[in-house]
C-alpha positions in Angstrom: 56.1 -81.7 -50.3 59.7 -82.6 -51.2 60.0 -86.5 -51.6 62.3 -87.2 -48.9 62.1 -91.1 -49.1 63.6 -91.1 -52.7 66.4 -88.7 -51.8 67.2 -89.4 -48.2 70.4 -91.6 -47.8 68.4 -93.3 -44.9 64.8 -94.1 -46.5 63.4 -94.6 -43.0 64.6 -91.2 -41.8 63.3 -89.7 -44.9 59.9 -91.3 -44.4 59.6 -90.3 -40.8 60.4 -86.7 -41.6 57.7 -86.7 -44.4 55.1 -88.3 -42.3 55.9 -86.0 -39.2 55.3 -83.2 -41.7 51.8 -84.6 -42.8 50.9 -85.0 -39.1 51.9 -81.5 -38.5 49.8 -80.5 -41.6 46.5 -82.0 -40.3 46.9 -80.5 -36.9 48.1 -76.8 -37.9 46.4 -76.0 -41.3 42.6 -76.5 -40.3 42.6 -74.3 -37.3 44.3 -71.7 -39.2 41.7 -71.8 -41.7 39.0 -71.7 -39.1 40.6 -68.6 -37.6 40.5 -66.8 -40.9 36.7 -67.7 -41.3 36.1 -66.2 -38.0 38.2 -63.0 -38.5 36.3 -62.4 -41.7 32.9 -62.9 -40.3 34.0 -60.4 -37.6 35.3 -57.9 -39.9 32.1 -57.8 -41.9 30.1 -57.5 -38.8 32.0 -54.5 -37.7 31.1 -52.7 -40.9 28.3 -50.2 -41.2 25.1 -52.1 -41.8 23.6 -52.4 -45.4 19.8 -53.0 -45.0 19.7 -54.8 -48.3 22.3 -57.3 -47.3 22.4 -60.2 -44.8 25.8 -60.7 -43.1 25.8 -64.4 -44.5 25.3 -63.2 -47.9 28.4 -60.9 -47.7 30.4 -63.6 -46.2 29.6 -66.2 -48.8 30.0 -63.6 -51.6 33.5 -62.6 -50.4 34.7 -66.1 -49.6 34.0 -67.1 -53.1 33.5 -70.7 -54.9 37.1 -71.5 -54.2 36.1 -71.6 -50.6 32.9 -73.4 -51.1 31.3 -69.8 -50.3 33.0 -69.9 -46.9 31.8 -73.5 -45.9 34.2 -75.8 -47.7 35.2 -78.6 -45.6 39.0 -77.9 -46.0 39.8 -80.2 -42.8 38.6 -83.1 -44.3 40.2 -82.4 -47.7 43.6 -81.8 -45.7 43.3 -85.0 -43.9 42.5 -87.1 -46.9 45.4 -85.5 -48.8 47.5 -86.4 -45.9 46.7 -90.1 -45.9 47.1 -90.4 -49.4 50.4 -88.8 -49.5 51.5 -90.6 -46.6 50.7 -93.8 -48.2 52.6 -92.9 -51.3 55.6 -92.3 -49.3 55.1 -95.5 -47.5 54.8 -97.7 -50.6 57.9 -95.8 -52.1 59.7 -96.7 -48.9 58.8 -100.2 -49.3 59.9 -100.4 -53.0 63.3 -98.7 -52.2 64.0 -101.1 -49.3 63.3 -103.9 -51.7 65.4 -102.7 -54.3 68.3 -101.9 -52.0 67.9 -105.2 -50.2 67.2 -107.6 -53.0 67.8 -105.9 -56.4 71.1 -104.0 -55.7 72.9 -105.0 -58.9 75.1 -103.2 -61.4 73.5 -104.1 -64.7 75.4 -101.6 -67.0 76.9 -104.4 -69.0 73.4 -106.2 -69.2 71.1 -103.9 -70.9 68.3 -106.6 -71.3 68.4 -107.2 -67.7 68.3 -103.6 -66.8 65.2 -103.2 -68.8 63.5 -106.1 -67.2 64.3 -104.6 -63.7 63.2 -101.1 -64.8 59.9 -102.7 -66.0 59.6 -104.5 -62.6 60.0 -101.2 -60.8 57.3 -99.5 -62.6 55.0 -102.4 -61.9 55.9 -102.2 -58.3 55.3 -98.7 -58.0 51.7 -99.2 -59.3 50.5 -102.2 -57.3 51.1 -102.9 -53.6 50.1 -106.6 -54.1 53.4 -107.1 -56.3 55.3 -105.3 -53.6 54.1 -107.8 -51.0 54.8 -110.6 -53.5 58.3 -109.5 -54.4 59.2 -109.2 -50.6 58.5 -112.8 -50.2 60.4 -113.9 -53.3 63.5 -111.7 -53.0 63.8 -111.3 -49.2 61.7 -114.1 -47.9 59.9 -111.4 -45.9 56.1 -111.9 -45.4 54.8 -108.6 -45.0 51.5 -110.0 -43.9 53.1 -111.4 -40.8 54.2 -108.0 -39.5 52.7 -107.2 -36.2 51.8 -103.9 -37.6 50.1 -105.6 -40.7 46.7 -104.4 -39.6 47.7 -100.9 -39.8 49.3 -101.4 -43.0 46.2 -103.0 -44.5 44.0 -100.4 -43.0 45.9 -97.6 -44.5 46.1 -99.2 -47.8 42.2 -99.6 -48.1 41.6 -96.3 -46.7 43.8 -94.8 -49.1 42.2 -96.8 -52.0 38.6 -95.5 -50.8 39.8 -91.8 -50.6 41.2 -92.1 -54.2 38.9 -94.3 -56.0 35.4 -94.2 -54.3 35.2 -90.5 -53.4 35.8 -91.3 -49.7 32.8 -93.6 -49.4 32.9 -97.2 -47.7 34.1 -100.0 -49.7 33.8 -103.7 -49.1 37.5 -104.1 -48.8 37.7 -101.2 -46.5 35.2 -102.9 -44.0 37.2 -106.1 -44.2 40.1 -104.7 -42.5 40.2 -105.2 -38.7 40.7 -101.5 -38.0 38.0 -100.0 -40.2 36.1 -97.1 -38.5 32.4 -97.2 -38.8 30.5 -94.0 -38.4 29.0 -92.7 -35.2 25.9 -90.4 -34.7 28.4 -87.7 -34.2 29.8 -88.3 -37.5 26.5 -88.1 -39.0 25.4 -84.9 -37.2 23.3 -86.9 -34.6 21.4 -89.2 -37.3 21.6 -92.8 -36.3 24.3 -94.8 -38.4 22.9 -97.4 -40.9 22.8 -100.8 -39.5 25.0 -103.4 -41.2 28.1 -102.7 -43.5 26.2 -103.2 -46.8 24.3 -100.3 -46.0 27.5 -98.2 -45.6 29.2 -99.1 -48.9 29.1 -96.6 -51.7 26.7 -94.6 -49.3 28.5 -93.2 -46.6 31.9 -91.3 -46.2 34.6 -92.8 -44.0 34.7 -90.1 -41.3 38.1 -88.7 -40.7 39.3 -86.9 -37.7 42.6 -85.3 -36.8 43.1 -87.9 -34.2 42.1 -90.9 -36.4 44.2 -89.5 -39.5 47.2 -89.0 -37.1 46.7 -92.6 -35.9 46.7 -94.1 -39.5 49.8 -92.0 -40.4 51.9 -93.1 -37.3 50.9 -96.6 -37.8 52.8 -96.4 -41.3 55.7 -95.1 -39.4 55.7 -98.1 -37.0 55.2 -100.5 -39.8 58.2 -98.9 -41.6 60.4 -99.3 -38.7 59.4 -102.8 -38.1 60.4 -103.7 -42.0 63.9 -101.8 -41.4 64.4 -103.8 -38.4 63.6 -107.4 -39.9 65.7 -106.3 -42.9 68.7 -105.4 -40.8 68.6 -108.9 -39.3 68.1 -110.7 -42.7 71.1 -111.9 -44.6 71.4 -110.5 -48.3 70.0 -113.0 -51.1 72.7 -115.2 -52.9 
């Protein structure tokens, strides 16, 4: 996906375009995959029968390991990838806004300072907590005071769980106000474990198209709120 946030003249419009494409991805791609699987199954069923082979064996063999023998949960993979990519774009948006509004200086004649700023940029690209701190230090903007902060915190910890914990629950994720806990539908009819401690490192955070779209849409709303705050904030100095 083209990195619109970094290359758009208006970072908010770039972020909005990229996140809208991700919402489209989670809505369009999984149904196409399921349709393809159904067509394969029907095509196999229309062939002359082979008494030595079951249809399911033919189907799985033709699907192959790259499709999980025809049973890979590509919908979950697409949704998880969309959340991780959306968070990366949102993080980049915040960093770009921070630099354009708080560190927009020509340091051509000050190479030592330019090096320090470049190092700062690399740290900000890696650690969201540093982004929060620098918004407060340089712009006097407390990101935790955003009305959309719950959505930001939830998206951040969901991304971390997907990237660092194989999508399973973490204590940090469960501490967010919007944390989604499993239902019996998510667990194929089984009763969900009692208590958060039973979920951590044991159960996967359930994803669904509606839930994933809500997570991504929350980032769009937070980005708009940041943009509006910065538009009303005088430049530093």
